[in-house]
C-alpha positions as CSV (number, residue, x, y, z in Angstrom):
1,M,0.0,0.0,0.0
2,Q,2.8,2.5,0.8
3,L,4.3,1.9,-2.6
4,Q,1.0,2.8,-4.3
5,L,0.7,5.9,-2.1
6,D,4.3,6.9,-3.1
7,A,3.5,6.4,-6.8
8,I,0.3,8.4,-6.5
9,N,2.1,11.3,-4.8
10,L,4.7,11.3,-7.5
11,L,2.1,11.4,-10.2
12,L,0.2,14.2,-8.5
13,R,3.5,16.2,-8.1
14,D,4.3,15.6,-11.8
15,L,0.8,16.6,-12.9
16,G,1.2,19.8,-11.0
17,V,4.3,20.9,-12.8
18,A,4.0,22.6,-16.2
19,D,5.4,20.5,-19.0
20,H,6.1,23.2,-21.5
21,A,6.8,20.9,-24.4
22,L,3.5,19.1,-23.8
23,L,1.6,22.4,-23.5
24,H,3.2,23.6,-26.7
25,R,2.2,20.4,-28.6
26,A,-1.3,20.6,-27.2
27,A,-1.6,24.3,-28.3
28,F,-0.3,23.3,-31.8
29,R,-2.9,20.6,-32.1
30,G,-5.7,22.7,-30.7
31,C,-6.4,20.5,-27.7
32,S,-5.2,22.7,-24.8
33,R,-8.7,22.7,-23.1
34,E,-9.0,18.9,-23.4
35,L,-5.6,18.5,-21.9
36,D,-6.5,20.7,-19.0
37,D,-9.8,18.8,-18.5
38,L,-8.0,15.5,-18.6
39,R,-5.3,16.6,-16.2
40,A,-8.0,17.8,-13.7
41,E,-9.8,14.5,-14.0
42,L,-6.6,12.6,-13.3
43,I,-5.8,14.7,-10.3
44,A,-9.3,14.2,-8.9
45,Y,-9.1,10.4,-9.4
46,L,-5.6,10.2,-7.9
47,R,-6.6,12.2,-4.9
48,E,-9.7,10.0,-4.3
49,R,-7.6,6.9,-4.7
50,R,-5.0,8.2,-2.3
51,E,-7.7,8.8,0.3
52,Q,-9.2,5.3,-0.2
53,L,-5.7,3.8,0.4
54,R,-5.1,6.0,3.4
55,S,-8.4,5.0,5.0
56,G,-8.1,1.3,4.2
57,R,-11.0,1.3,1.7
58,E,-9.2,-0.4,-1.1
59,R,-11.3,-1.6,-4.0
């Protein structure tokens, strides 16, 4: 369980850091809004999963 929490925390940290190359590619392809929406969904899911693991409510 601790390894999963560590992985989730790493992903959350990574998602919070701007990846300028990725942002540039998204802007070039015209999908910046979709990228932002997906990032927000992933963050919400990871936070929910982290809380499930912390409270012992694994699926």
